[in-house]
Biotite code that builds the C-alpha atoms (Angstrom):
import biotite.structure as struc

atoms = struc.array([
    struc.Atom([74.189, 105.025, 89.645], chain_id="A", res_id=1, res_name="MET", atom_name="CA", element="C"),
    struc.Atom([70.516, 105.045, 89.640], chain_id="A", res_id=2, res_name="GLU", atom_name="CA", element="C"),
    struc.Atom([70.363, 107.342, 92.034], chain_id="A", res_id=3, res_name="ASP", atom_name="CA", element="C"),
    struc.Atom([72.424, 109.841, 90.301], chain_id="A", res_id=4, res_name="LEU", atom_name="CA", element="C"),
    struc.Atom([70.249, 109.178, 87.084], chain_id="A", res_id=5, res_name="ALA", atom_name="CA", element="C"),
    struc.Atom([67.270, 110.303, 88.883], chain_id="A", res_id=6, res_name="GLU", atom_name="CA", element="C"),
    struc.Atom([68.710, 113.515, 90.355], chain_id="A", res_id=7, res_name="LYS", atom_name="CA", element="C"),
    struc.Atom([69.774, 114.546, 86.706], chain_id="A", res_id=8, res_name="LEU", atom_name="CA", element="C"),
    struc.Atom([66.464, 113.817, 85.174], chain_id="A", res_id=9, res_name="ASP", atom_name="CA", element="C"),
    struc.Atom([65.611, 117.344, 86.224], chain_id="A", res_id=10, res_name="THR", atom_name="CA", element="C"),
    struc.Atom([62.505, 117.025, 83.852], chain_id="A", res_id=11, res_name="LEU", atom_name="CA", element="C"),
    struc.Atom([61.086, 113.808, 85.325], chain_id="A", res_id=12, res_name="GLY", atom_name="CA", element="C"),
    struc.Atom([61.170, 112.380, 81.862], chain_id="A", res_id=13, res_name="PHE", atom_name="CA", element="C"),
    struc.Atom([61.476, 109.049, 83.276], chain_id="A", res_id=14, res_name="SER", atom_name="CA", element="C"),
    struc.Atom([57.978, 109.259, 84.840], chain_id="A", res_id=15, res_name="LYS", atom_name="CA", element="C"),
    struc.Atom([56.343, 110.260, 81.766], chain_id="A", res_id=16, res_name="GLU", atom_name="CA", element="C"),
    struc.Atom([54.990, 107.475, 79.708], chain_id="A", res_id=17, res_name="LYS", atom_name="CA", element="C"),
    struc.Atom([54.963, 109.226, 76.495], chain_id="A", res_id=18, res_name="SER", atom_name="CA", element="C"),
    struc.Atom([58.693, 109.990, 76.830], chain_id="A", res_id=19, res_name="VAL", atom_name="CA", element="C"),
    struc.Atom([59.137, 106.162, 77.732], chain_id="A", res_id=20, res_name="LEU", atom_name="CA", element="C"),
    struc.Atom([57.831, 105.179, 74.541], chain_id="A", res_id=21, res_name="LYS", atom_name="CA", element="C"),
    struc.Atom([60.342, 106.839, 72.714], chain_id="A", res_id=22, res_name="LEU", atom_name="CA", element="C"),
    struc.Atom([63.294, 104.768, 74.322], chain_id="A", res_id=23, res_name="LEU", atom_name="CA", element="C"),
    struc.Atom([64.501, 101.151, 73.208], chain_id="A", res_id=24, res_name="GLU", atom_name="CA", element="C"),
    struc.Atom([63.789, 98.292, 75.649], chain_id="A", res_id=25, res_name="ALA", atom_name="CA", element="C"),
    struc.Atom([67.302, 98.579, 77.182], chain_id="A", res_id=26, res_name="ASP", atom_name="CA", element="C"),
    struc.Atom([67.913, 102.139, 76.988], chain_id="A", res_id=27, res_name="GLU", atom_name="CA", element="C"),
    struc.Atom([67.899, 104.311, 80.257], chain_id="A", res_id=28, res_name="LYS", atom_name="CA", element="C"),
    struc.Atom([67.741, 108.050, 80.919], chain_id="A", res_id=29, res_name="ILE", atom_name="CA", element="C"),
    struc.Atom([70.772, 109.419, 82.091], chain_id="A", res_id=30, res_name="LEU", atom_name="CA", element="C"),
    struc.Atom([69.895, 113.203, 82.123], chain_id="A", res_id=31, res_name="LEU", atom_name="CA", element="C"),
    struc.Atom([67.028, 115.847, 81.064], chain_id="A", res_id=32, res_name="SER", atom_name="CA", element="C"),
    struc.Atom([67.287, 119.447, 81.283], chain_id="A", res_id=33, res_name="CYS", atom_name="CA", element="C"),
    struc.Atom([66.504, 122.723, 79.909], chain_id="A", res_id=34, res_name="MET", atom_name="CA", element="C"),
    struc.Atom([68.657, 124.795, 78.076], chain_id="A", res_id=35, res_name="ILE", atom_name="CA", element="C"),
    struc.Atom([68.505, 128.041, 76.005], chain_id="A", res_id=36, res_name="ALA", atom_name="CA", element="C"),
    struc.Atom([69.617, 128.624, 72.887], chain_id="A", res_id=37, res_name="LYS", atom_name="CA", element="C"),
    struc.Atom([70.057, 131.599, 70.852], chain_id="A", res_id=38, res_name="PHE", atom_name="CA", element="C"),
    struc.Atom([68.712, 131.950, 67.002], chain_id="A", res_id=39, res_name="ASN", atom_name="CA", element="C"),
    struc.Atom([70.189, 134.029, 64.309], chain_id="A", res_id=40, res_name="ARG", atom_name="CA", element="C"),
    struc.Atom([68.554, 136.784, 65.260], chain_id="A", res_id=41, res_name="LYS", atom_name="CA", element="C"),
    struc.Atom([69.908, 136.662, 68.806], chain_id="A", res_id=42, res_name="ASN", atom_name="CA", element="C"),
    struc.Atom([66.580, 135.673, 70.593], chain_id="A", res_id=43, res_name="LYS", atom_name="CA", element="C"),
    struc.Atom([66.583, 133.154, 73.201], chain_id="A", res_id=44, res_name="ARG", atom_name="CA", element="C"),
    struc.Atom([64.703, 129.974, 72.940], chain_id="A", res_id=45, res_name="GLN", atom_name="CA", element="C"),
    struc.Atom([64.270, 127.457, 75.348], chain_id="A", res_id=46, res_name="GLU", atom_name="CA", element="C"),
    struc.Atom([64.803, 123.766, 74.624], chain_id="A", res_id=47, res_name="ARG", atom_name="CA", element="C"),
    struc.Atom([64.352, 120.308, 76.406], chain_id="A", res_id=48, res_name="ASN", atom_name="CA", element="C"),
    struc.Atom([67.646, 118.168, 76.122], chain_id="A", res_id=49, res_name="ILE", atom_name="CA", element="C"),
    struc.Atom([67.650, 114.668, 77.180], chain_id="A", res_id=50, res_name="MET", atom_name="CA", element="C"),
    struc.Atom([70.465, 112.206, 77.158], chain_id="A", res_id=51, res_name="VAL", atom_name="CA", element="C"),
    struc.Atom([69.976, 108.261, 77.474], chain_id="A", res_id=52, res_name="SER", atom_name="CA", element="C"),
    struc.Atom([72.395, 105.099, 77.386], chain_id="A", res_id=53, res_name="THR", atom_name="CA", element="C"),
    struc.Atom([71.974, 105.233, 73.545], chain_id="A", res_id=54, res_name="LYS", atom_name="CA", element="C"),
    struc.Atom([71.192, 108.583, 72.052], chain_id="A", res_id=55, res_name="ALA", atom_name="CA", element="C"),
    struc.Atom([70.729, 112.372, 72.578], chain_id="A", res_id=56, res_name="ILE", atom_name="CA", element="C"),
    struc.Atom([67.272, 113.743, 72.322], chain_id="A", res_id=57, res_name="TYR", atom_name="CA", element="C"),
    struc.Atom([66.481, 117.345, 71.407], chain_id="A", res_id=58, res_name="GLY", atom_name="CA", element="C"),
    struc.Atom([62.892, 117.659, 72.492], chain_id="A", res_id=59, res_name="MET", atom_name="CA", element="C"),
    struc.Atom([59.839, 120.116, 72.365], chain_id="A", res_id=60, res_name="SER", atom_name="CA", element="C"),
    struc.Atom([58.153, 119.995, 75.580], chain_id="A", res_id=61, res_name="LYS", atom_name="CA", element="C"),
    struc.Atom([57.430, 116.256, 75.509], chain_id="A", res_id=62, res_name="LYS", atom_name="CA", element="C"),
    struc.Atom([57.341, 115.708, 72.001], chain_id="A", res_id=63, res_name="ASN", atom_name="CA", element="C"),
    struc.Atom([60.860, 114.576, 70.271], chain_id="A", res_id=64, res_name="LEU", atom_name="CA", element="C"),
    struc.Atom([62.560, 116.953, 67.715], chain_id="A", res_id=65, res_name="LYS", atom_name="CA", element="C"),
    struc.Atom([65.501, 115.016, 67.209], chain_id="A", res_id=66, res_name="ARG", atom_name="CA", element="C"),
    struc.Atom([67.506, 111.829, 67.728], chain_id="A", res_id=67, res_name="LYS", atom_name="CA", element="C"),
    struc.Atom([71.146, 111.837, 67.503], chain_id="A", res_id=68, res_name="ILE", atom_name="CA", element="C"),
    struc.Atom([72.750, 108.088, 68.053], chain_id="A", res_id=69, res_name="PRO", atom_name="CA", element="C"),
    struc.Atom([75.963, 107.953, 70.447], chain_id="A", res_id=70, res_name="ILE", atom_name="CA", element="C"),
])
């Protein structure tokens, strides 16, 4: 499972100290990737998303925008 999580962490958040500070002690990153969303004016906007064992995080680069517990 650990090897798979490393492969799915495409943005390398598991190596960033600033991102690891956002996580709880027993929380692990399962996935991180860049996605595209389209706003109301149909303009494309890049977003980073991170899924951990306890939450889904909406990120702006490496800064937290939203945390949704799962």
